[in-house]
N, C-alpha and C positions, 0 to 999 in steps of 0.2 A: 754715785756716778762719778767716773773719772773726769778730769778736766778736759781730756780729749773728747770724750763722748758728749760732755756738756756743750762744748763748742760746736759740735756737729748737729745739735738740736736746732730745728727751724725756729727762727725768731718770730715773735708775734708780728703779724702783718699790720700795716696801717689800716687795713680794712676792718679789723676787729673794733678799733676805736671809732671809725666812721659809722659802723653798724650800730654801736651803742648810742651814738649821737642821733642817728636817724630814728632809732627806736623811740627815743625820748621825744623827738619831733612829732612822730606819728601820734604818740599818746597825747601830747599837748594840743595838737591840732585836731584830734579825734578823726583821723583820716579813715580808719577802718569803719567807724560808724557812718561817716559821710559817704564812703564808697558804696554802702548799701542804700542809705536813705536818699541819695541823689540819683538813684536808678528808679524807673517807674515800677509801681507795685504790680501792674498787670503784665510785667515782663520779668518773670522770676525764673531763675535757674535753681533747680532743687538738688541738693547734695546731702547724702546721708553719711554720717561719720560714725563708724563703728567704735563703741566705747572700749578704751583699754582697761585692764585690771589695774586698780590703784594699789598695787602691792610691791612696787619697786620703782627704781629710777628708769628714765627712758634709755634705750639702747639704740644701736644703729638701725635696727629694724624699724623702731618707732620713728627715727629721723627720716628714713626712706619714705615711710608712709606720710609723714608730715610734709615732706617735700611735695609729693604728688597731690596731697589734699590741699595744698596751698597754691601750687602752680596752676592747677586747673581752675579753681574758683577765681583767682586773680585774672586769668585770661578771659573768662566769661563775663567778669565784671567789666573789663575794658571793652568787651564786645557790646556793652550796654544793658546787661542783665543785672537784676537784683539777686544777690547770692547770699542768703542768710547762712551763717555757719555757727552752730551751737555745740559746745563741748558736751561730752557725756562720760559718765563713770560706770563701769561694770563692777558692781559692789558685792555681789553674792558669790557663794560657791566655795569649792575646795581651796582656791588660792589664799583667800583671807582666813578660812578656817584653819588651814595648816599653820599659818603664821601664829595665830592665837594659841593653837594647841602647844606649839613649841614654847611660846612665852609663858604659858600657864603650866607647862610640863604635864600636859594631859595626853597620854599616849593611846588611849582607846576611846571608843564610843561610850563604854560603860563609865569611864572616868569623867567624860564630859557630862553625862547625865547625873552622876553623883555631884559634880560641881554645880550643876544647875543650868538648864538650857537657857533660861532668861539671862543669867549673868554671863554665860558664854556668848550669847548673841549680842549682848550689849557691848562686850569687849570687842567683838567683830566690828560693830558699828563705830566704835571709837577709833579703831585701827584703820578704817577705810582711808582717811585723809592724811595719813602720816606723811605721804610724799606729795600732797596736793600743791604746796607752794613750790616745791622743786620742779614739778611738772610745768607749772605756770612759767617758772623762770626759764626752763629749757625752751618751751614753746614760743615765748616772746623773743628770746634771744635768737631763735632760729628764723624769726621773721614770719611765723605762721599767724595769720589772723583768724581768731576764733573767739566766740563769746563764752568766756568762763563764768561770768556773773550769773547767767541764766542757764547754767548747765543742768542737764537732766541726770537723774540718778536711778539706777534700776531698783534701789531699795525704797524709793518713795512710795507712799500709799497710792498716789495717782498712777504711777507706772504699773504697780501690781494690779490695780483695779482694771487697767486696760488688758492685762494678761488674763485676768479672770473672764473678762468679756470674750476674749479670743477663745479660751478653752471652752466656755459654755456654748459659743457658736459652733465650734467643731463637734461638741458633744451632741448638739441638736442635729447636726448633719451626719451623725454616726461615723465620724472620722477619728474618734478616739475610743479606746476600749481598755479595759483592765484584763490582763491575762498573765499566765505563768509562762515565762520564757527563760531560756538559758542565755546569759549575756556575759561579757567580760565584767569582771568584778574586782575591786580593789579591797583586799581584806584589811589593810591598815586604815583606809578611809571608811570601810564598811559600807560601801555603796556601789551600785552599778556604774559602769563607765560606758558611755554611748560610743557608737562607731566613730563619730566625729572626734571624740576625745582620744580614742585609741590611736587614730591616725596622727594625733598631735604628740603622742608620747614617743619614746625611743624604744627600739628593739635592742636586746643585748644577747650575746651568745651565752648559753648556760648549759652546763653538763648535768645530765640527769641519769638515774638508773633506767635501763631498758630491760624489763623482766619478761620472761616467757613462763607462764603459770599453767598448771594442769587443772582441768575441770572434769572429774570423772562422770561418766554416764550414770544416771540413777539406776537403770536396769542392767548395767554391766560395768562394774567397778574396774574391770581390767581394760576398759577402753576409755581414753581421756582425750578431751579437746586440749590443744595447745593454743593459748591466746596470749597475745603480746600487748604490753602497755608501757608507756613512758611516764605514766603518772601513778606510781604505786599507791599513793595516798587515797586514790579513788576506789581501790579494790574492795574495801569494806562496804562501799555503796553499790557494788555490782548487783544488777538484777536480770542481766541477760547477756547472751553472746550473739554476735551478728556475723553472718556469712554473706557471701555473694551468691545469689541463686544460680547464676550461670557458670560459676567456676567449678572445676573438678577438685574433689577432696579425696584424700586417701587415708587409710589406716595403715601405719607402718609398725612392724615389729622387728626389733633387733635381736641378734643372737644371744645377747647377755641379759635380756629382759623378757618378761611375759606380758608386758603392757603394750596395748595397741594405741599408738599416738596418732591423733587425727589432726591434719593440717592440709593446706592447699597443696595440690600435686606439684605445682611449679616451685614450691618453697622447700621441698624435701632435701634437695642438694645443699641448701643453705644451712639446714639443721643436722643432716645425717651424712653429708659428704657426697662426693661425686661418684663413688664406687657403689653400684646397686647391689653388689654381692654381699654387703655387710648388713642389709636389711631385707625384709620381706614385705611386699604389698599385700595386706590381708584383704582389703576391698577398696573399690573406687566408687564414689557416689557424687552426684551433682549436689551443689549447695542446697538446692530446693528440696532434696530428699532428707536433708538434715534438719530442716525447719520443724519445730515442735519438739525436738529431742530435749529431754530434761537432764539437768546435770546437778551435781552436788555443789553448793555454793562454797566460796572461799572466804575465810575470815568473817563469817557471819556473826556479828555482835548484836546489831539491831535487826529485827525482822521486818521486811517490807510488807506493806498492805497491798494485796493484789496477786495476780498470777505472775510470779517471778521465776527465775532460774530456768529459762528455756531458750532455745535457739530461734532467732528471727532472721529475716533477710533484709539487706539494705544495699542500695546501689553505691553507696560511698565506700564500700569495702573493696580493696584491691589486693593484688598479689605482688605489689612492687616492694613491699617491706613487711616485716613481721611474719606471721604465719598464715595470713589470709582469713584469720578468725579474730574478731575485735571484741575485747572486753568492753561491756557496755554498762555505763553508770549514768542514767538519764539526768541525775541531779547536777552533773558536772561536765557536760559536753553538748555542743550544739547538735551534732549528728546523733549523739546518744538520745538527746531529748526528742529528736524526730522519731526515733524508734518507740519512745513512749507514746507519742501522738498517733503513730501509725499502727502499732501493735499492742498498745496498752501495757507496755512494761512499766512496772511501778517506779515512782520517783522516791528514792530513799535518801533523805538528807542526813548527813553524818557530821557536818561542821556547823558552827554558829556564824553569826554575822561578821566576826573578826577572823574567820579562817582557822579556827581552832576546833578540834574534835569536841563534841558536846559531852555532857556529863553521863550520857547513856553509853558512851563508847569504851567502857571498861578501861583496859590498860592504856589506851590511846587518849583518854579523856584529858583535855587541857593542852594537848600538843598542837602546835601550829602545823599546817600542812607541809611546810618546808622542813619540819623537824621530825617527821614521822617515817621517812623512808627507811631509816635503819631499823626501827622497831618492826615495821611491816615485813621487811626482808627476813628478820629473825623469826617472826611468827610463821612466815611461809616455810622456812626451813624446818621449823619444829613440826609443822603439819605435813611435811614431805610433799609440798605443793609447788616448790620452786624448781622448774626444769632448767632454766638457764638465766644467768645474770650477766648483763653487759652494761655498757654506758653509751650515751648518745649526746652529741653536742648539737644543739639546735637554737634557733633564734626565738626569743620569747618577748612578749609585749610587757611594757612597764607603765605604771601610772604616770600620766603627764605632769602630775604635780609632786607626788612624794617619791617617785621612782621605784615604788614597790612592784614586784612581779605580780602581774594580774593572773586571775584564775577564771575559769568558767563556772558559773553557778546559777542554778534555777531559782527564780524568785518571782513573786507576783509584782507586777509593775504596770504603769499606765503607758500606753503606746498611741502614737499617731499612726493611723492605718495608711502607711505610705503606699502599700501595694494597691489599695483602692484609689488612692489619690494620684497614682503615677501618671495616668493619661493626661490629667489636667496639668501636672508639673511639666511633662514633656512638651505639651502644647504651649504653655506659658513661656518655656525656655527658648522657644523659637524667636521670640522678639528681642532677646538680649544680644547686644553686640559686645563681644569679648576682645580684649586687647592684651596679649596676642590672640588671634582668631581661633587657633587650634584648640583652645579650651572649650569652645562651644560644643564641638562634637567629641572632643577628647576627654580630658580629665573630669570636667563638670558633667558633660552629656552622658558619658559612660557611667558616672557615679549615680546619676538619676535613674538610669536603666536598671541598675542592680541593687540600689539602696534597700536595706531591710526596713521593716517598721521601726519607727523612732521611739526608743524608750525615753520618755520625757520626765520620769519620776526619779527622785533620789531620796534615799533614807538618811537624810542629813538634817541640819539645823538652820544654818544661816542661808536662807533662800526664800524665794517667793512661794508661799504655801499653795498647794493645789486646792482649788475651791470645791472639794467634794466632801459631803457629810453623809455618813452611813449609820443606819440603825443596827441594832444587834441582830435582827433577822434579815439584813441585807438590803433593806429599802435605801434608795440613794437620792440625795438632793445635790444638784450642781448650782452653785451661786455665781451669777454673772456681774454683780455690782455690789457696792457698799450699801446702796439703798435697799437692794433686795435682801442683803444680809440683815439689815436693820428690821425689815418687815417680817422676816421669818425667824429671827433670833428669839430664843426663850427669854422672857422678861427676867432681868437681873443678871444675865450672863454676858451682856454686851457692854463693855466699859464705855464711859462717856468719851474718853480720849483714846480712840482705837488705833493700835499699831497692828498692822496685818501680819506681822511676823510671829513665829513661835516664840514663847509659849502662849502669848496672850490670845492669839486666834484659836488655839487648841481648846481654850476654856469656853469658847462661845458654843452654846448648844442651839441647834437649828431644829425647828418643829416641822415635821412632814405634814402633808395635806391630810393624812389620816390621823394626825395628832400624836405621832410617836416622836421621841427624842432621838436626834441624830448627832453623832460626834464626828468631828473632822478627821479624815485619814491623816496619818502622820507625815506622808511624803511631801517634799517640796519639788519645785520645778528644776529640771536640768538647767544650768546657767545658759546653755545655748538657746533655750526657750526665751530666757531674758533678752539676750542680745538679738535674737531673731525677731522679737517683738518691737524692736527699736522704732521702726517707721511710724507706728501708730501709738505705742505706749509713751514715747518721748514727748508727745503733744497731748497725752491723755484723751486720745480718741477712743470711743465715740462720745465721751462725756463732755469734752470741750474741743475747741478748735476744729470742728467738723469740716468746715469749708477749707480751712488752711491745709488740713491733711489731704482731703480729696483733690484739691487743686494741685497739690505737689506729689501725688502718687500716680505712677511709680516715679522714683527719683531719676533725674537725668544722669546722675553719675555716682559711682562708688569706687573705692579702690582699697585693696589689701593684698597681702602676700598669698601665694598660690595654695598654701595649706588651708586657707579659708574656703576653698572649694568644698571641703568637708566640714567647715565650721560655719562662719558667719554668712557667707554667700549661700550655703546650703540651707541653713536654718531659716533665714529670711525667705528663701524661695518656697520652702515647704509651707510655712505659715501663710505667706501671701497667696499661694495657690489655693490653700484650703479656705481662706477667709474671703478672698476677692476674685479668685479664678484667673489671676494674671501675675506676671512677674513683678517684683518689688523695685526693679531698677532697669534702666535702659542700656547704659554703657558701663563697663567694668574695666579697670586697669588691674591686671593680676600680675604681681611682681614675683621675682625670684627671691632668694635669700642672700643676705649680706654675710660673708664669711671672713675669717681672719686672712691676713695677707698670704699665709701658707696654705690656704684652701681648707683649713679645718674649721669646725664650728667655733664661733667665739665663745670663750670660756673664762669666767671670772677667776676660777681656780688656777687656770694655766696662764692668766694674764697675757693672752696672746693678741690683744688689741689695745690701741691707745684710748685713753679716757675721752669720751665724747665731748665733755665740757672743755677740756684742754685743747682738743682739736678745733672747736669753734673759736676759742680765744686765740689760737695760734694762726689758723689759716682763714678764719672768717666763715660766717654762715653761708654767704653767697657761694663761696667755693664748694662747700659741702653740698649745698642744694643742687648746684649745677652738675657737680660730679655724679651725684646719685640719680638725678632726674634724666640725665642723658646717657646713662651707662646701660649695658646689656641687662642689668637687673630689672629694669622697667619692662623688658621684653621676656620676663620670666626666666632669665638665665642667672646663674649664681654670680656674685661679684666678690672678688677677693679685695677687701678694702685696703687701699694703699695711700699712705700720706705722701709718697712721692708723686702719685697721680694728682693729688690735691695741689701740691707745689707747682706742678705743670700748669694747672688751671689758673692759679694765682699769677704766675709769671707770664704765661703765654696768652692770657685772655683778659683777666681783670686789670692787671698792671698796664697792658697795652691800651685798654679802653681809658683808663685813668690818665695815662700819659698823653693820649690824644686830646683829651679834654683840657689838660694843663697847657698843652701847646696852643690850643685854640684860644684859651683865655689870655695867654701871654701876648699874642698878636692882635687880639680883638679888644684889648684893654682900653685903648683910646679911640676905638672905632665905633660907629653906629651901624652895627651889622643887623640887617633885616632880611628875612626870607621873602623875597618878592619876585615879580616877573619882569622881564623874561629871565629864565634860568640861564646860567652860564653856558656858553657855547664851546668852552674849552673841552677838548677830547677827554681829558682825565675826569672832568666834572660830569660830562655826559655819561662816561663809563661807570663812575661810582654811583651815580643816581640810578642808572639802569640796574646795577647789581643790587642796590638797596631795595628797589621795587621788586626785583626777582626774589630776594630773600623774604620780603613781606609776603609775597604770594605763596612761596613754598612753606613758610612757617604757619601761615594762616590755614592752608589746606591740611597740614599735618595736625595742628592743634584742634581744628574742627573734628578731626578723626581720632583724637586722643592719642596720637602718636608723638609722645614727648621727645623721643630720641630724634626723629626727623624734624621736629619743631625746634629743638634747642641747639643741635649741633651746628647748623648753618650760621648761627650767631657768632660762634667762636671763629669760624672760617672767615666770615665777613670782616670782623674786627681785625684779624690778622692781615687781610688784604688792604683794609683801610690804612693800617699803620705801615706795613712793609712796602706797599706799592704807591697808593694814592698820596699819602702824606709825605713819603720820602721824595717823590717826584714833584710835589707841590710846595715844598718848603720855600724855595726861592720866590715863588709867586706871592706867598703870604707876607714876605718882607719887601716886595717890589715897591719901587717908587711910583709905578703906574697905578693910580687909585682904582681903575676899573679892573685891572688884572688882580690886584690885591683883594678887592671886595668880592669878586667872583669866587675866588678860592675860599674866603672866609665864610661867605653866606652858604656856599655848598657844604662846607664842613659843619656849620651850625645846623643846617637841615638834617644832615646825616646823623649827627650826634643826638639831636632831639628824637628822631624817628627810631634810632637804634636803642636809645634809653627806653622807649616804649616797648620795643620788641623784647628787651631783656627784662623788663619789669616783673613778669611772672616768675622767671627763673632766678634772677639775681636782684631782688627788690631793693636792697640797700644801695648798692652802687648805682643802680638805675635812677633811684631817687636823688642821690647826692649830685650826680652829673646833671640831671634834669634841672634841679634847682639852681645849681651854680651857673649854668649857661643861659639862664633866663627863661625857663619854662613858664608858660602863662598861668597855669593853675597852681593850687596849693600843693599838689602832689602829682607825680607821673601816674599814680594809681587811680587818679580821678579822670585821667585822659581817656579818649576813645582809642580803640585799637587801630593802628595804621591800616589804611586801605591801599592796596597796590594800584598804581596808575599804569595801566597796560600800555599807554601811549609812550611812556618814558622807557619801557623795557626794549632795548635794542639788542636783539640776539646776535646780529652780525657784528656789531661793535664789540660785544663781550667775547665772541670767538676770536676776533682779530686781536683784542688786547691780551687774551690768553696766549695767542700765537706769539705776540711781541715779547711777552714774559718768558715763554719757552725759548725763544731765540736769544734773549739776553742771557738766560741760564746756560745755553750752549756756548755762547761767546765767552762767558766766565770760565767754563770748563776748558775751552781751548787756551785761554790765557794761562790757566793753572798748569796745563800740560806743557806749555811753552815757557813757563816760569816767568811770565810777564805780569807784574802787579796791576791791579785794576786802575790805580791812579796814573799809570803810564798811558798817555794818549797814543792812539794808533790811527793810521790813515783811514782805514775803511773796513767794513765787513760786507760780505756779499752773500745773499740768500738766493739759492736756485730752487725753483719749483718747476714741475713738469708742464703745467698748463700755462700757455702764453697769455691767455685772457686773465687768468688769476694773477700772473706776474704784473700785468699792466694795471690791474685793479689795485694791487697792493702798492705799487709805485705811486699811485695817486694819493695814497694815505700818508701825505707828507707829515702830518702832525704825529701820527703813530711812529713813523720811521725816525722822526726827530727825537721822540722819547727813547726809542731803541738806541739811537746813536749816543744820546746822553748817558743812558744806563750802561752801555758797553764801553763808553769813553772812546769813541771813534769820531773822526771828522765827518764821515759820510756812511750812511747805511743804504744799500741799494738792493733791489730784487730783480732777478733775471729768470728767464725761462730756459730749461735744458731738459731735453727728452731722455738724456742718458743717465740721469741720476737714479740711485736706488732709494726707495722710500718716498715719502710725501715731499720732503724738502731737505736741503743740506745748507750748512752755513760754513763760511770760511773767513778767517781774519787775515788781513794784511799785517804781518808781524814785523815788517821792516821798520825800524825806529830811526827816523831822520834826526838830525841835530835839533830841528825846530820842535819835533814831537817830544824829544827828550826834555827840552826846556819846559814844555807844557806839563810833562809828568812831574818834573821837579817842583814846579809851582804848586801843583796839587798836593805834593808831599808836604810842602811848607804849610799850606792851608790846613791839611789834616792834622799836623802837629799842633797848630794853634787851636783848632777846634777841640782837640782832646784836652788841651790845657784849660780851655774855657769850662769844659764839663767838669774836670777835676777841681777847678777853682770855684765852682758854684755860681758861675755866671749864668744869668737868664738871657734868653734871646734878645731882649731889648737893651741889655747892658752894653754900652760902647766901651771897649777896652783900649788901653794903651799897650801896643805891641812893640817890645824891644827885642832886637835880634843881633846876633854876632856870628856871621858865617864868612868864610873866605872861599876862594876858588870859583868854580862855575855856579855854585849855589848863590854866592853873593851877586853875581851878574844877573841871575834869573830874578831874584827878589827885587833888585834895584830897577830892572827893566819893567817889572809889573807896576811899580810905583803906586800912585794913588788909587789905581784900579783895585788894589787889595783891600782898601778901606771897607768897601761894601761887602766883599766876600768874607772878610774876617770879622765883620761887625765891630770895626775899630774906629776910633776918632783920630788915632795917630799910629803910624808904623815907622819905626826909626832904627837905624844902625847904631849900636853902642859897642865900642871896642872894649874888650876885657870884661864883658858882661858876666855877672854872676847869676845864672839862670838855670833852667832845666835843659838837660842835654837833649839834642835832637839830631836826626839824620835827614839830609836832603840829597838824593842821588848818592854820590860817593863821598860827600862832604859832611863832616861832623861839626856841630856848632851849638849855640845856646839860644834859648828863647825865654823871655820873661813877660808875664802879663800883669797889668795892674789896672785899677779903675780910676 
């Protein structure tokens, strides 16, 4: 990194150090534990936390979810609820298996089995917590409160036992079944991929051969069907051709051939050209007339069992591409398999579990499906069956874990009967409140309406075993608990220390009621069955914690990214609907995705995003939390992560709040400031307290409705107003010699700071805590405080409108000064505001305190309001820009004061430091300073102001005169 770039890097903020200090304080004082235990047991807010995979370090998506999962529980804790938060680990499945396979250099299922399932699974178990300490470090540093010590793990026997109970209950209700279905399949992982997992993977553009192949009629070899395929590897598995019964089909003969080519009439031009004179239409038939026609198979190596090589009809066939005749291989296509179910076309399996042609496939044996296109094409040419060869670019699904291209493959699997369960799922979904609301009827609702049956079985190793035992003749036993397993296990096959994972569980023999021996099926649960079981399995329901679960079900709140509408949200909903007939959760925050600053997906290889830990250390966790929790990503929009936006939050929000606190402590150091009654009657104090209570009301309403954006954004706006308007206009009051004026300002600021720290606590817990403790909060932590309650009596809508009007007027006055090139420090005689309504003018003129503030802000002697019917718009403002000699002197005095105050700031003077001010000016500037005399002492916070000829000090300009100023203590 160059020196230039290094200097441009943001420096670590003071807040990172403060956050580490506060984190240690929380730990020492056990504030998290107390925040739970000091709330009543009979008033509990239930929050489900979806378990992350323990296979890598947290990324910005995890930080986003951690922000939401901490902001909401902290809020409801302050609202008086007990909010338990227990961490969980998603331990099973392909993520950890893939890591172990790479470590052990095991590339296939066969290699895993040769290595040993027991040793492989033990390695998976050992690898689970590689990143555990790093996760804890991130989570604690981020300020997220969660119980790691009592975390649940999906690999624990207790968790798996609850899953067994769930499966057995659904089996009793006839909501699960075993069937042969075609599903997306990963040949590298050698297992089916559920629809949820497919939606989590990426699609990539891939170029494939697009072949048109001939299929001669059995009873007339001179007539051939033309069928189109983009998966040539499936041709040896062909058992049928499918047409659309309602389409017109023709037999075409060209001048240079005696073959009749059969295809959809609407596709003739695509294959034979636009000129009808080059071919002859031999006959025209409806697709329904072709049904039953038998043809000669292509590349027949394995013979199918059943009535194969005939034409059937299917509604999925169209004439938008290809020939209108579809090559059908029921083993490798969803619609193809439907033709098997509807027309009994045989299912011919030609590849093994790893996507390679099996040993019976002759010359193709051992070749992977992506390696066989060339040999298939050559074989078609040799057999004179290739009519046309083209290429097609299309989007194909890849495995969400290993990135391998997926295939469709028929296989026996266990399914939850979603179609049967659908009415219950749709009814249960009506009770869920989605944030944003459009997910209810949109992505989630539509997903429920069209979801297929859920394939919950995987032919893998490191997973929760499906509790089904079968005899050789098909008798089946479903086990619902460990006790039931012990009762039915064949003596000598159940180990004393039982691990429910493979291979130990596979060795347990179960005896049927008829006395037969049954062996467990080899499949394990889809990991989404694991995570979907979290509500009950995490507390070992129904074997333990029965009341705890039932009292807390459904959860009050959950939150994750929008892709979980097909993942965790969906799997929980299916299982909850099946087991309990209701939704698993009441309110959901569904977020968008965090992208790199350029809008692309964050990529480790591209290094297109800053390291999360460095960002926390540089900008602080509070800034990251607030940035994420109040951004459009919480409303399911994408967020292009930007460090510049974080810097804006640090400078424009956190720094302001911190500086206000520092200002307060400086002037309150030797004062006994108490929040008491009556409250200050000063207009600025009445206004800021009105705004505070308005913000409390707005934030509370938003947070009650899980609208974090509307709940959090007003806090930044309020702190800006507090700093740039109330504090700026109240500085002189805080250093006033009038004790009542001074104390009114200080106690108002104390009240505002205390209440604001409470409002900020869920979003920015560290700075809220630090400020609360430093200004004298009564409890050990702001997070043990009650959430502020808005006092409607203090909210003065008229005053807030008037104050906004005053600020707008001041802004216009400054604009006019700028246009006239008159600096703000130059006093002017007056400003006049004209309004149309005479009554409104009279009312505003009575607001002398507000007009006094306007006059001070605009630096005019007088601010007045008049009525005038002739003005355009609601009101106009005009400045008297004539500068009299007296006004010029006032401006010069302010210039001198400004110069001194700048030097105080540069010199590190605090407000209570009394400086010695030495100056050396001549001309009119000298006269002005001497005239001001001792009156300057208070304004300059000085104990002495004196003229020193030949002064060696800082250069300064007052009016047209240059001089020197020097400050000392």
